C-alpha positions in Angstrom: -21.5 -10.3 65.1 -23.3 -13.6 65.2 -23.9 -15.7 62.3 -27.3 -16.1 61.2 -29.2 -19.1 59.3 -29.2 -16.8 56.3 -25.5 -16.3 56.3 -25.0 -20.2 56.5 -27.6 -20.5 53.8 -25.8 -18.0 51.6 -22.5 -19.9 52.0 -24.2 -23.2 51.2 -25.8 -21.6 47.9 -22.5 -20.1 46.9 -20.6 -23.4 47.3 -23.3 -24.9 45.0 -24.4 -27.7 47.6 -28.1 -26.4 47.6 -30.2 -23.7 45.9 -33.4 -21.8 46.3 -34.7 -19.0 48.7 -34.2 -18.9 52.4 -37.3 -19.9 54.0 -36.7 -21.9 57.2 -40.4 -22.7 57.8 -40.9 -24.5 54.5 -37.4 -25.7 53.8 -35.9 -28.1 56.2 -32.4 -27.4 54.7 -32.9 -23.7 55.8 -33.9 -24.8 59.3 -30.7 -27.0 59.5 -28.8 -23.8 58.3 -30.1 -22.1 61.4 -28.7 -24.9 63.7 -25.4 -24.9 62.0 -25.2 -21.0 62.5 -25.8 -21.6 66.2 -23.2 -24.2 66.5 -20.8 -22.2 64.6 -21.4 -19.1 66.9 -20.6 -21.4 69.9 -17.2 -22.5 68.5 -16.3 -19.0 67.4 -17.2 -17.5 70.8 -15.1 -20.2 72.6 -12.0 -19.4 70.3 -12.5 -15.6 70.7 -12.8 -15.9 74.4 -9.6 -18.0 74.7 -7.2 -15.7 72.9 -7.9 -12.3 74.4 -7.7 -13.6 78.0 -4.1 -14.9 77.2 -2.9 -11.7 75.5 -4.6 -8.9 77.4 -2.0 -8.5 80.0 1.7 -9.4 80.7 0.7 -11.5 83.7 -1.8 -13.6 81.7 0.9 -14.3 79.1 3.3 -15.2 81.7 0.7 -17.7 83.2 0.2 -19.1 79.7 3.9 -19.6 79.1 4.3 -21.3 82.5 1.5 -23.6 81.8 2.2 -24.5 78.4 4.6 -27.2 77.5 7.9 -25.6 76.6 8.1 -27.1 73.2 5.0 -25.3 72.1 6.2 -22.0 73.3 9.4 -22.5 71.5 7.5 -23.3 68.2 5.7 -20.2 68.7 8.6 -18.2 69.1 10.3 -19.8 66.0 7.2 -19.4 63.9 7.1 -15.5 64.8 10.7 -15.1 64.1 10.5 -16.8 60.8 7.7 -14.6 59.8 9.7 -11.4 60.6 8.7 -10.6 64.2 11.6 -9.2 66.3 11.5 -8.1 69.8 12.4 -4.4 68.6 9.8 -4.7 65.9 7.1 -5.9 68.2 7.8 -3.1 70.8 7.5 -0.5 68.0 4.3 -2.0 66.7 2.8 -2.1 70.3 3.5 1.6 70.7 2.1 2.4 67.3 -1.1 0.6 68.2 -1.3 2.3 71.7 -0.9 5.5 69.8 -3.6 4.8 67.3 -6.0 3.6 70.1 -5.4 6.8 72.3 -5.7 9.0 69.3 -9.0 7.5 68.4 -10.3 7.5 72.1 -9.5 11.3 72.1 -11.3 11.9 68.9 -14.3 10.0 70.2 -14.4 12.0 73.4 -13.8 15.5 71.5 -16.9 14.4 69.4 -19.1 13.7 72.3 -18.2 16.8 74.1 -19.2 19.0 71.0 -23.0 20.2 70.8 
């Protein structure tokens, strides 16, 4: 869901940096909030587009691992182990998530077929 100038303006007001109603036509600060929202959307889109392409398939992860300096891969592995991820735990979590997704898909299909 893309950010709007109103979203950015609300954050600015909550931070106490500026105050007043949101009206980009008369208030130049509100107009700037629109520009900030567009720039933030661009940055967030780039970030969101990077991660899913890496983790969607095993082949993509292998390619990432092969193209990433070994130190960074090992640091990621160390971090995941430190916070409690294990191979067995990860496998079990993947199976649970797949089960949830397939159950949700089945429910949606059942709702669509009912009159």
